[in-house]
FILO-128229 format. One record per atom (N, C-alpha, C): x, y, z; residue in one letter. Coordinates in steps of 0.2 Angstrom, whole numbers, plus 5000, padded with zeros to 4 digits. Layout:
XYZa/...
***
This chain:
513256395704m/512856395698m/512156385700m/511656425697n/510956415698n/510656365695n/510256325698n/509956275694n/509256295692n/509156315685n/508556335683n/508256295677n/508156235680d/507856175675d/507256195672d/506856235675d/506156245672d/506256285665d/506756335665i/506856375659i/507156325653i/507656285656f/508056245651f/507556185648f/507156155652n/506656105650n/506156135645n/505956195646r/505456225642r/505656225634r/506356225633f/506556225626f/506856165624f/507156125628i/507556065626i/507256005631i/506955955627p/506655895631p/507255865635p/506955825640k/507455795644k/507855745641k/507555705636e/507855645633e/508455675628e/508355735625i/508955765621i/509455785626i/509255815631q/509755835636q/510255775639q/509855725640n/510255665643n/510655625638n/510355615632f/510655575627f/511155605622f/510955675621v/511355705616v/511855755619v/511555805622l/511955865624l/512455835630l/512155805634e/512555775640e/513155735638e/513055695632n/513655655630n/514055675624n/513955735622l/514355765617l/515055765619l/515555755615p/516255755617p/516455835617p/516055875614e/516255945615e/515955975621e/516256035623i/515956075628i/515256105626i/514756095630c/514156125629c/513856155635c/513656215635c/513356255640c/512756295638c/512256305643y/511656345642y/511756405647y/511756465644l/511856525648l/511256575648l/511156605653d/510556655653d/510756725650d/510256765650t/510456835647t/510956875650t/511156855656d/511656895660d/512356855659d/512356805655q/512956765653q/513156715658q/512756705663h/512856655669h/512756585666h/513156535668i/513056475665i/512456445670i/511956415666v/511456385669v/511456305669v/511756285664w/511856205663w/512456195659w/512856135661a/513456115657a/513456045657a/513656015651n/513655945650n/514255915653n/514355855652k/514855815655k/515555835653k/515655855647a/516355875644a/516555945647a/516055985648a/516156045651a/516356045659a/515955995662r/516055985669r/516755955670r/517055915665k/517655885666k/518255935664k/518155975659n/518656025657n/518756085661n/518156105664l/518156175667l/518056165674l/518256225678s/518356225685s/517656235689s/517156195688f/516556205691f/516556205699f/516956155701e/516956135708e/517156195713e/517456245710a/517756305714a/517156355715a/516656345711f/516056395711f/515356365712f/515356315716e/514756275718e/514256325721e/513656325719g/513156365722g/513156445720g/513656465716e/513756535714e/513556545707e/513356605705k/513356625698k/514056635695k/514056605689v/514756605686v/514756615679v/515156665677f/515256675670f/515756615667f/515656605660c/516056555657c/516856565658c/516956635658v/517656655658v/517956635665v/517556635670n/517856615677n/518056545677n/517756495673l/517956425673l/518656405670l/518856455665w/519556445662w/520056465667w/520556415669r/521056435674r/521456495671r/521556545676g/521956605674g/521556655670g/520956645668q/520556695665q/520156735670q/520056805669s/519656835674s/519156885670s/519356905664e/518956955661e/518556925655e/517956945653i/517556925648i/517956935641i/518056885637c/518356895631c/518056955626c/518456995624p/518257055619p/517857025614p/517956965611t/517656945605t/517156885607t/516856885613c/516456835616c/515856825611c/515756765608p/515256755604p/514556745607p/514556725614v/513956725618v/513656795619v/514056845621k/513856915622k/513556935615k/513956925609k/513656955603k/513056915601k/512956855602s/512356815600s/511756845604s/511856855611l/511256885615l/511056955613l/511556985610k/511457055608k/511157055601k/511357015596t/511157015589t/510656975587t/510556915592g/510056865590g/510256825585g/510856825583e/511156785577e/511656735580e/511756685576i/512356635578i/512956665577i/513456665582e/514056695582e/514656645583e/515156655580k/515756615580k/516356655582k/516856625585a/517456655587a/518056605589a/518656615587i/519256575589i/519556615595i/519556575601l/519756605607l/520456575609l/520956615610d/521556585613d/521556595620d/521556535624h/521556535631h/522256525634h/522756535630g/523456525633g/523556455634g/523756435641a/523856375643a/523256325642a/522656355642n/522056315641n/521956295634n/522356315629g/522256295622g/521856345618g/521756325612i/521456365607i/520756335606i/520256375606w/519556345605w/519156385600w/518756345597e/518256375592e/517556375596e/517256435597v/516656435601v/516156465596v/515556425597v/514956445593v/514356455598v/514056515597a/513456525601a/512856545597a/512256515599f/511656535595f/511156555601f/510756605599p/510256625604p/509656575605p/509356575611l/508756545613l/508156595614l/507556585610k/507056635611k/506356595613k/505956635617n/505356605619n/504856615613n/504256595614p/503756595608p/503556665606p/503756715610a/503556785608a/504156815605a/504756775604g/505356795600g/505856835605g/505656835611k/506156865616k/506756815617k/507356845617i/507956805619i/507956795626i/507956725628t/507956705635t/508656675637t/509156665632g/509756635634g/510156615628g/510656585629a/511056555623a/511356495624a/511456455619m/511856395619m/512556405617m/513056375620e/513756385619e/514056315618e/514356305612f/514756245610f/515556265609f/515956235612a/516656245612a/517056185609a/517456195604y/517856145601y/518556155602y/518956105604d/519656115605d/520056115599d/520356165597q/520656175590q/521456175591q/521656165598t/522356165599t/522856125594t/522656055594e/523056015590e/523056035582e/522456045580i/522356065573i/522656125572i/522656175576r/523056235575r/523756225575r/524056185579r/524756165580r/524956135573r/524556085571k/524756055564k/524756105559k/524256145559g/524156195554g/524756245553g/524956265559e/525556305560e/526156275557e/526256205559e/526856165556e/526856165549e/526156145546l/526156145539l/526256215535l/526056265539e/526156335536e/526956345536e/527256325542e/527956335542e/528356305537e/528156235536q/528456195530q/528356225523q/527756255523y/527556285516y/527956345515y/528056385520q/528456445519q/529156425518q/529456375521k/530156355520k/530156335512k/529656295510y/529656275503y/529656335498y/529256385500l/529156445496l/529856475496l/530156485502m/530856515502m/531356475498m/531356415498l/531856375494l/531656385487l/531056385485y/530756385478y/530956455476y/530856515480d/530956575477d/531656595477d/532056575483k/532756595483k/533256545480k/533056495478s/533456445475s/533856475469s/534556465469p/534956495464p/534856455457p/534556395458n/534456355452n/533756365449n/533756365442p/533056375439p/532656315441p/531956325442y/531556265444y/530856275440y/530556225438q/529956225434q/529556165436q/528856185435a/528356125436a/528056125429a/527956055427l/527656045421l/527055995422l/526456005418d/525955965418d/526055895414d/525555855414q/525755785411q/525855795403q/525755845400e/525855855393e/526555895392e/526855915397g/527455955397g/527356025396g/526756055398n/526656125398n/526856155405n/527156215404i/527356245410i/526856265415i/526856245421i/526356265426i/526656325431i/527256315432d/527556365437d/528356375436d/528656425437v/529356435437v/529556485443v/530156475445n/530356515450n/530756575448n/530956625452p/531256685450p/531956665446p/532356615449a/532956595446a/532856575438a/532256545437w/532156525430w/532056585426w/531656635429e/531556695425e/532156735424e/532556735429k/533256775428k/533656745423k/533756675423t/534156645419t/533956645412t/533356645410l/533156645403l/532856715401l/532756755405g/532456825403g/531756835402g/531356775403y/530656785403y/530356795409y/529656825409t/529256835415t/528856765416t/528656755422k/528256695423k/527556705419k/527256755418e/526656765414e/526756745407e/527356755404e/527556745397e/527656675396e/527756635401v/527856565399v/527356515402v/526956535407i/526456485410i/525956465404i/525856395404g/525456365399g/525756345392g/526456375391r/526756355385r/527156285386r/527156255380w/527556185380w/528256195381w/528556165386f/529356175387f/529756155381f/529556105377g/529956095371g/530056145366g/529556195367s/529556255362s/530156305363s/530456295369f/530956335371f/531656305369f/531656245367l/532256215365l/532556225358l/533156215357k/533456215351k/533156155347k/533056165340e/532656115336e/532856045337e/533556035337e/533855965337e/533655935344e/533455975349y/533355935355y/532555925357y/532155955353i/531455955354i/531155875354i/531355835349e/531155765349e/531455725355e/532055745357r/532355705363r/531955725369r/531755785370f/531355805376f/530655765375f/530355765370r/529655735369r/529655665371r/530155625368s/530155555369s/530355535376s/530855575379q/531055565386q/530555575391q/530155635389f/529655655394f/529055605394f/528855585388i/528355535387i/528555465390i/529155445389a/529355385392a/529455375399a/529555435402a/529655435410a/529055405413a/529055355417d/528555325421d/528655315428d/529255335430s/529355325438s/529255395441s/529155385448e/529055445452e/529655495452e/530255455452y/530855495452y/531355475446y/531555525442d/531955505436d/532655545438d/533155505439e/533755535442e/534255545436e/534055535430r/534455545424r/534655625423r/535255635421t/535455705419t/535455705411t/534955755409t/534955765402t/535155835400t/535555835394e/535755905392e/535355925386e/535155995387y/534856025381y/535156095380y/534956125374e/535156195373e/534456225373e/534356285377i/533756315378i/533856385376i/533256415373r/533256485370r/533056535375r/533456585376k/533356635380k/532856685377k/532656735380k/532156785377k/532556825372k/533256835373d/533656875369d/533856835362d/533556775362r/533656735356r/534356695356r/534756705361t/535356665362t/535156605365t/535656555365f/535556485368f/536056475374f/535756435379l/536156415385l/536156335384l/536756315387r/536756235387r/536556225395r/536056185395i/535756165402i/535856095403i/535856075410a/535856005412a/535155995416a/534755955414m/534055945418m/534255885423m/534255905429e/534455855434e/533855835439e/533655775439g/533255745443g/532555775442g/532055735441c/531355755440c/530855715444c/530555745449i/530055715453i/529355725450i/528955665450r/528255665447r/527755635452r/527255665453f/526655645457f/525955675454f/525455635455p/524755655452p/524555715456p/524155755452h/523855825454h/523155825452h/522755855456e/522055855454e/521855885447e/522155945446q/521955985440q/522455965435q/523055955436t/523555955431t/523855885429t/523555835432g/523755765431g/524455745434g/524755705430m/525455685433m/525955745432m/526055775437t/526455845437t/527255825438t/527655855434s/528355855435s/528655915438s/529155905443y/529555955446y/530255945444y/530555995440c/531255985438c/531656045440c/532356025440v/532856085441v/533356075436v/533556135433f/534056125428f/534656185430f/535256175428k/535756215429k/536056235423k/536356295422d/536656325416d/537356295416d/537556255411i/538256225411i/538556255405i/538356315402t/538656345396t/539356355397t/539556385403t/540256405404t/540656335405t/540356295408q/540756225409q/540856195403q/540356195398r/540456155392r/540956195387r/540956265388e/541456305384e/542156285387e/542256285393m/542856265396m/543056195394m/542656155394q/542756085392q/542956085384q/542656115380q/542856125373q/543456155372q/543656205376a/544256245376a/544856195378a/544656155383l/545156105385l/545256055380l/544756025377e/544855975371e/545256005366e/545056075364v/545456105359v/546256115361v/546356125368g/546956135370g/547356065370g/546956015371i/547255945371i/547455925364i/547055945359s/547155935352s/547755975350s/547756035352r/548356075350r/548956055353r/548956025359e/549556005363e/549755935359e/549255895357k/549455835353k/549755855347k/549555905343e/549755935337e/550455955338e/550555995344l/551256025345l/551755965347l/551455915350n/551955855352n/552155825345n/551655815341n/551855785334n/552355825331n/552255895331k/552755935328k/553455935331k/553355935338k/553955925342k/554355855340k/553955805339s/554255745337s/554555745330s/554255785326m/554555785319m/555155835319m/555155885324l/555755925324l/556355885327l/556155845333m/556655805336m/556955755331m/556555725327a/556755675322a/557255715317a/557055775314n/557455815310n/558055835313n/558055855319v/558655875322v/559155815323v/558855755325s/559255695326s/559555685319s/559155685314h/559455665307h/559955715305h/559855785306e/560355835304e/561055825308e/560955805314l/561555805319l/561955735318l/561555685317r/561855615317r/562255605310r/561955635305t/562255625298t/562955655297t/563055715299p/563755735299p/564255695304p/563955685310l/564355645315l/564555575313l/564055545309n/564155485306n/564855485301n/564855535297g/565455545293g/566055555297g/566055605302i/566655615306i/566855555310i/566455525313l/566655475318l/566855415313l/566555405308g/566655345303g/567355345300g/567555405298f/568155415294f/568755425300f/568555445306v/569055445311v/569255375312v/568755335313s/568855265314s/569355235309s/569155245302l/569555225297l/570255245297l/570355315299l/571055345299l/571455315305l/571155295310q/571455265316q/571755205314q/571455165310n/571755105308n/572355105303n/572455175300r/572955185295r/573555225297r/573355275301v/573855315304v/574355285309v/575055295308k/575455265313k/575855315317k/575855385315d/576155435320d/575755445326d/576155435332p/575755445339p/575455505340p/575755565338i/575455625339i/574755635334i/574755615328e/574155615324e/573655565327e/573855505329l/573355465333l/573055495339l/573455535342e/573155565348e/572655625346e/572855655341y/572355705338y/571655675336y/571755615332l/571155585330l/570755555336l/571055535341e/570755515347e/570355565350e/570655625350m/570355685353m/569655705349m/569755695342i/569155705338i/568655655339i/568855595340r/568355545341r/568055555348r/568455565353h/568155575360h/567655635360h/567855685357s/567355745357s/566755735353s/566755695347g/566255675343g/565755635347g/566055585351e/565655535355e/565355575361e/565655625363k/565355655369k/564755695366k/564855725361l/564255765358l/563755715356l/563855655354l/563355605352l/562955585359l/563355575364d/563055555370d/562555615373d/562755675372i/562255725374i/561655725369i/561755715363i/561155715358i/560755655360i/561055595361e/560655535363e/560255545369e/560555585374s/560155595381s/559555635380s/559655695376l/559055735374l/558555705370l/558755665366l/558255635361l/557855575365l/558255545370t/557855495374t/557355525379t/557555585382l/557155625386l/556455645382l/556555665376s/555955685372s/555555625370s/555855565369s/555555505367s/555055475373s/555355495379i/554955465385i/554255505385i/554255565384e/553655605383e/553155585378e/553455565372r/553155545366r/552855475367r/553155435371r/552955365371r/552355355377r/552255405380k/551755395386k/551055375384k/550855395378n/550155375375n/550255325370n/550855295368d/550855255363d/550855175366d/550655135361d/550755065363d/551455035362d/551755025367t/552455005367t/552654935369t/552154895369q/552154825370q/552554785365q/553054745366r/553354705361r/553754645365r/553954595361h/554354545364h/555054565364h/555454545369f/556154555369f/556454515374f/557154495372n/557554455376n/557954495381n/557854495387i/558254535392i/558954515392i/559054445392d/559754425392d/560154445386d/559854445380h/560254475374h/560254545375h/559754575377l/559754655378l/560354675382l/560454645388v/560954665393v/561654645390v/561754585387r/562354565385r/562554615379r/562154625374s/562254675369s/562554745371s/562154765376l/562354835379l/563054835382l/563154775386v/563754775389v/564354765384v/564254725379s/564654715373s/564854775370s/564454825369m/564554885366m/565054925371m/564954925377y/565354965382y/566054935382y/566054865382e/566654825382e/567154845376e/566854855371s/567154865365s/567454935364s/567254985368d/567455055368d/568155055372d/568555085368g/569255085370g/569355125377g/568855165378r/568955205384r/568855165391r/568555105390n/568355065395n/568755005396n/569455005393e/569854955393e/570054925400e/570054975405r/570254955412r/569654935416r/569054925413l/568454905417l/568354825415l/568154795420q/567854725419q/567154725420q/566754695415y/566054695415y/565854625417y/565354615421k/565054555423k/564254555423k/564054505419v/563254495418v/563054435421v/562454435425v/562154385428v/561354395426v/561054345422v/560354355421v/560054295422v/559454295426d/559054235428d/558854195422d/558954135422e/558754085417e/558054095415e/557654105420r/556854105419r/556654165414r/557154215414l/557054275410l/557254275403l/557054225399k/557254215392k/556954275388k/556254275388r/555954315384r/555354355388r/555354415387l/554854455390l/554354495385l/553754515388m/553354555384m/553254625388m/553354675385g/553354745388g/553654795384g/553754855388d/554054905385d/554854895384d/555054865379g/555754845379g/556254905378g/555954965375d/556355025374d/556455055381d/555955055385a/556055085392a/556555045395a/556554985395v/557054935399v/557754945396v/557754955389s/558454965386s/558755035388s/558255085389h/558555155391h/558755145398h/558455115402i/558655105409i/559355075410i/559355015407l/560054985407l/560555025404l/560455055398n/560955095394n/561255145398n/560755185402q/560955245406q/561355225412q/561155165415l/561455145421l/562155125419l/562255085414l/562955065411l/563355125409l/563055175406s/563355235404s/563655265410s/563255275415n/563455315421n/564055275424n/563955215425a/564455175429a/565055175425a/565055165418s/565655165414s/566055235414s/565555285414k/565855355414k/566155375420k/565955355426f/566155375432f/566655325436f/566855275432s/567255225434s/567955225430s/568555235433e/569155225429e/569455155429e/569255115434s/569455045434s/569055005438s/569154945439g/568754895443g/568154865439g/567754835443e/567154795440e/566554825440e/566154815435i/565454845434i/565054775433i/564554765438s/564154705437s/563454725436s/563154685432c/562354695431c/562054625432c/561554625437k/561254565439k/560454575438k/560154535434v/559454535433v/559154475435v/558654485440s/558354425443s/557554425443s/557254365443a/556554365443a/556254355450a/555854395453q/555554385459q/554754375458q/554454355463k/553754335463k/553354395460k/553454455462k/553054505460k/553354555455k/554054545454q/554454595450q/555054565447q/555354605442m/555954595440m/556454645443m/557054625445v/557454665449v/558154675445v/558354735444i/558954745440i/559454775446i/560054745447i/560554775451i/561154795448i/561354855448l/562054875444l/562554905450l/563054865450n/563654895455n/564254915451n/564554965453d/565154995450d/565655005456d/566255015454q/566755035459q/567055105457q/566655145455g/566855215453g/566955265458g/566855325457i/566955385462i/566455385467i/565855355466g/565255365470g/564955435470g/564455445474i/564055505475i/564055525482i/564255595483p/564255615490p/563555615493p/563555595499k/562955585503k/562455645502k/562655705502e/562255765502e/561955775495e/562255745490e/561955745483e/561555695481e/561455645485q/561055585483q/560355595482q/560055635486d/559355655485d/559155695479d/559655725476k/559555765470k/559755735463k/560055685463v/560355655457v/559855635452v/559155625454f/558655605450f/558255665447f/558455725449d/558155785446d/558455805439d/558055825435r/558255845428r/558755895428r/559355885425f/559855935424f/560255955430f/560155905435y/560555925441y/561255895440y/561755925442q/562455905442q/562755905449q/563255865450c/563555865456c/564055915457c/564455925462e/564855985463e/565355995457e/565556055457q/565956075451q/566556025449q/566956005454p/567555965452p/567355905448p/566855875450i/566555815447i/566355825440i/565955885439t/565655905433t/566255925428t/566755955430r/567255975426r/567655915423r/567755865428t/568155805426t/567755765422t/567155745423y/566755695419y/566255725414y/566055785415g/565655815410g/564955795411g/564555805405g/563855785405g/563355845407g/562755835405i/562255885406i/561755875412i/561855815415g/561455805421g/560755775420g/560655735415i/559955705414i/559955625414i/560555595415g/560555525414g/560155485419g/560255505426l/559855465431l/559155495431l/558955555429s/558255575428s/557955535423s/558255525417i/557955475412i/557755405415i/558255385419v/558155315422v/557555325426v/557455375431k/556955385435k/556255385432k/556255425426e/555655435423e/555455365419e/555855335416e/555755265413e/555455215418e/555755215424v/555555175429v/554855185432v/554755255433d/554055275435d/553555255429d/553755265423s/553255245418s/553055175418s/553455135421l/553355055421l/553055045428l/552955095432g/552655075439g/553155045444g/553755055442g/554255025447g/554555075452g/555155055455t/555455095460t/556255095458t/556555145461i/557355145460i/557655165467i/558155135469e/558555145475e/559255155473e/559555205477l/560255215476l/560655215483l/561155175482e/561655165488e/562355185485e/562655235488s/563255255486s/563755285492s/564355275491e/564855295495e/565455335491e/565555395493y/566055435489y/566655405489y/567055395484g/567655365483g/567655285483g/567055255484v/567055185485v/566655155479v/566055175477g/565655155472g/564955165473g/564555135468t/563855145468t/563455085467t/562855075470k/562455025469k/561755045467k/561455035461v/560755055459v/560354995459v/559754995462t/559254935462t/558654965459t/558454935453v/557754945450v/557354885450v/556754905453k/556254845453k/555654865449k/555454825444l/554954835439l/554454775440l/553754795442p/553254745444p/553054705438p/552854645439w/552554605433w/551854635433w/551654645427s/550954665425s/550854665418s/550254695416e/550154695408e/550754725405e/551054775408g/551654805405g/552254775405g/552354715408l/552954675409l/552754605411l/552854555406q/552754485407q/553254445405q/553354385408i/553754335406i/553454295400i/553754285395i/553454245389i/553754175390i/553254125392r/553554055393r/553754025386r/554253985386q/554453955380q/554753885381q/554653835377e/554853765379e/555553765378e/555853795372s/556553785371s/556753835366s/557453855367e/557753905362e/558353865359e/558353865353t/558953835350t/559353885346t/559953885347e/560453935343e/560553905336e/560553945331e/560753915324e/561453925324e/561753875320p/562553885319p/562753945315p/563253975317e/563554035314e/563754025307e/563754065303h/563954065296h/564554105295h/564954095290a/565554135289a/565354205287a/565654255289m/565454325288m/565754355281m/566254325279e/566654355273e/566254345267e/566354385262g/566154375255g/565454375254g/565054415258r/564354425257r/564254485252r/563654485249r/563454535244r/563054585248r/563254645249i/562954695253i/562654755249i/562054765249l/561854825246l/561754885251l/562054945249i/562055005253i/561655055249i/561055075252a/560555125250a/560655185254a/560955235251e/561155295255e/561255355250e/560955415251d/561055465247d/561555515249d/561855515255e/562355555257e/563055515255e/563455545251m/564055515248m/564555495254m/564655545259i/565155525264i/564955465268i/564255465270n/564055405274n/564055335269n/563955345263r/563955285259r/564655265258r/565155315257l/565855295256l/566155265262l/565955285268f/566155255275f/565955185275f/565355175274l/565055105275l/565355055269l/565455085263s/565755045258s/566455025259s/566855075262v/567555065264v/567655005269v/567155015274l/567154975280l/567054905278l/566554895274l/566254825272l/566754795267l/567054835262k/567554805258k/568154785262k/568354825267k/568954805271k/568854735274k/568154725276a/567954665280a/567854605275a/567954615268g/567954565263g/567354555260g/566854605260h/566154595257h/566154625250h/565654605247i/565554635240i/565054685241i/565154745239v/564754805240v/564354825234v/563754835234i/563354865229i/563054935232i/563054985228e/562755055230e/562155075226e/561755115230a/561155145227a/561055215230a/560955265226n/560855335228n/560155355231n/559655315230n/559055325232n/558655265233n/557955265235g/557555205236g/557355175230g/557255205224k/557055175218k/557655135215k/558255165216e/558855125214e/558955065218e/558855075224a/558855015229a/558454955227a/557854975225v/557354915223v/557654885216v/557854925212t/558154895205t/558754855207t/559254875211q/559854845212q/559654775216q/559154775221a/558954715224a/558754665220a/558354685215i/558054635210i/558554605206i/559054655204q/559554635199q/560154585202q/560354605208h/560954575211h/560754525217h/560154525219k/559954485225k/560454485230k/560554535234p/561054545239p/560854495245p/561354485249d/561254445255d/560954485261d/561154555260l/560854595266l/560854665262l/560354705265i/560254775262i/560354825268i/560754875268l/560854925273l/560454985270l/559855005273m/559455055270m/559355115274m/559555175271d/559455235274d/558655255273d/558355295278l/557655305277l/557555365273l/557955415274s/557755485271s/558155495265s/557855475259m/558155475252m/557755515247m/558055545242p/557555575237p/557255515232p/556855535228v/556455495223v/556055445227v/556255405231m/555855355235m/556255345241m/555855355247d/556255345254d/556355275255d/556655265261g/556855195263g/556255155265g/555755185268i/555155145270i/554755115264i/554655165259e/554355135253e/554755085249e/555455095249a/555855055245a/555854985248a/555854975255a/555854915259a/555154885257a/554654925257k/553954895256k/553954855249k/554254895244n/554254865237n/554654805237n/555254805240i/555654745240i/555354685243i/554954695249g/554654645252g/554054615248g/553754655244m/553154635240m/553354595234m/554054595232n/554254555226n/554454485228n/554254435225k/554354365227k/555154355227k/555454385222e/556154375221e/556654405227e/556354455230t/556754495235t/556454495242t/555854455243a/555554465249a/555954435255a/556354385254e/556754355259e/557354395261e/557554445257i/558154475259i/558154515265i/558554505270p/558454545276p/558654625275p/558254665278i/558454735277i/558554765284i/559054805285v/559254845291v/559254915290v/558854945294a/558755025293a/559355055296a/559655095292v/560255135295v/560055215294v/559855245300t/559555305299t/559755355305t/559655415304a/559755465309a/559155475313a/558555445311y/557955455314y/557855405319y/558155415325d/558155365330d/557555375335d/556955355333s/556455365337s/555955305337s/555555295342d/555155235342d/554655235336d/554455295334e/553955295329e/554255265322e/554955285321y/555255265315y/555455185316y/555555165322k/555655095323k/555055055321k/554455085323t/553855045322t/553755045314t/553855105311k/553755105304k/554155055300k/554855045302c/555255005299c/555054925300c/554754915306k/554554845307k/553954835303k/553554885302s/552854875299s/552954855291s/553554875288v/553754855281v/554154805281v/554354765286g/554754705286g/555454715287g/555654775289m/556454775291m/556554735297m/557154705297k/557354655302k/557754685308k/558154745306g/558554775311g/558554845310g/558854885315f/558854955315f/559554975318f/559855015314l/560555045317l/560455125316l/560655155322a/560555225322a/561255265320a/561255315317k/561855355315k/562055395321k/562655405322p/563255385318p/563355305320p/563455265314v/563555195315v/564155175319v/564055135324d/564555105328d/564755045324d/565455035323t/565754985319t/565554915322t/565654915329h/565454845332h/564754825332h/564354875333q/563554865332q/563454845325q/563754875320l/563554855313l/563754785312l/564354765314f/564554695312f/564154645316f/563954665323h/563554625327h/562854615324h/562554665321v/561854665318v/561954625311v/562454635307m/562554595301m/562654515303m/563054505308e/563154435310e/562454405312e/562054435315t/561354415317t/560954405311t/560954455306m/560554445300m/560754395296m/561354385295l/561654335290l/561654265293l/561454245299k/561454185301k/560954135297k/
***
């Protein structure tokens, strides 16, 4: 490098050279008109390879490692030529990116004598700028390509920007909506909600989801959900909000359709319940007459062949009744799922009354029944109907498939559950059939089906009732030996022990000579009950409808009323309500005698003060058991 201090000092005083140019952090060089470097400051000497060219003329390009040719856009070359200040951004590869500024030096005559060159390292700035640009492009891509409509609002709620998805969803162009208040696009009833919520929002991020109905360009409306709103201050637009919404019109339509479907299903279930109640009534009423008079005839007929015929009629009628009972129970399980079925019940009384019913059946005369109930289980709170169905079906199956031997029912209290164990010495269930017996309408192999009959829903009813109470059921059986069924019902809000200090039994009263009012519009059923009660030594009063029943109750003050529910003029529910409201008759116990054997009707009966419930066809033993209980 030539040392031409005279030229340099002519233009720049020594003190400036030493204290300013020499100590600048940027590269600074003085070049002659041939672009040879005449002088370089400390930063230049540190960053450029001067040591390799000591004592030689050198171009600035020679000092950059790996560079050999003068840059096509060299600002020094341009400045020496134009006499003007020139700038350029030069990419020196591994040496970085530099911003170079050159301005010419002139003598007093105006002749260009050289140039000053300043170089600023832009590598890091450029790198960060490229990163920002990359992030910005990603943001633009997300913004433009997002499937969800996106909008920016100023602090007043006016639209600043929208993305293509917004335009596509609502049908407007960006130019049509910029500057318009967002609330003006909403259905009238949502405008005030948007105004109040937008003004009230004071946080940087609002995570609430708000639903609106927004008007499209074609004047139709969409249901939208505004989800998450980010806010931060902006120089021109103040507190700016950035929001995303999604079209939930289809979702809401499906939800509404589902709600309509549920409502219709509920309506259909109600209609089904009414149908089942009517079917129950229409089937039980004639069966009540058939079985009732068969029972009366069996006590009068002496001829063995005629008695055999009567027994066949009774057996067939009871078989039909069993099928009706099973189907109605299956229906009631579905109906009770959404009902409040909690009530007090005595498990000991429940078990013993059911067993008593099976013991009194002549078909079970070769069976011995044994009942063991834990003393702690006096009274329970829970779904007594479900527990009753479970016990009844288990006893029914055990009795049906046992020709002789013992049937035992044990009910015990454990820490977390009530356990019911029922053992029989019947025909048992083949091993290959045991996994299927809880399926609806499944029946074991043909010889068993032909011998014992049934439609295959007994154990499926038990399983569904147990499931409804959150319990479990286990089956152990050996073909030709017998069956053991274990039901475990957990203690919970659905089943609880009711603590009682003591229970005292009232003394029994004589059953004969009581005054009984029978309210029944069906002549056959009324005649059957009348004959039965008169034969037992009672005084019978009869009423053809509910209105007559109220009059007869006031006039004769009976000891007990047997009330049918479905009667002309006034039904049994209304009649019981009127009798209960009259001070003279309010204390008379009323027992519902009806073919409507459903939880709904039992609840109605209780609500008007009826004390008992008998399902048609009336079982003689059950009738006298209920009467004995009522007349104590």
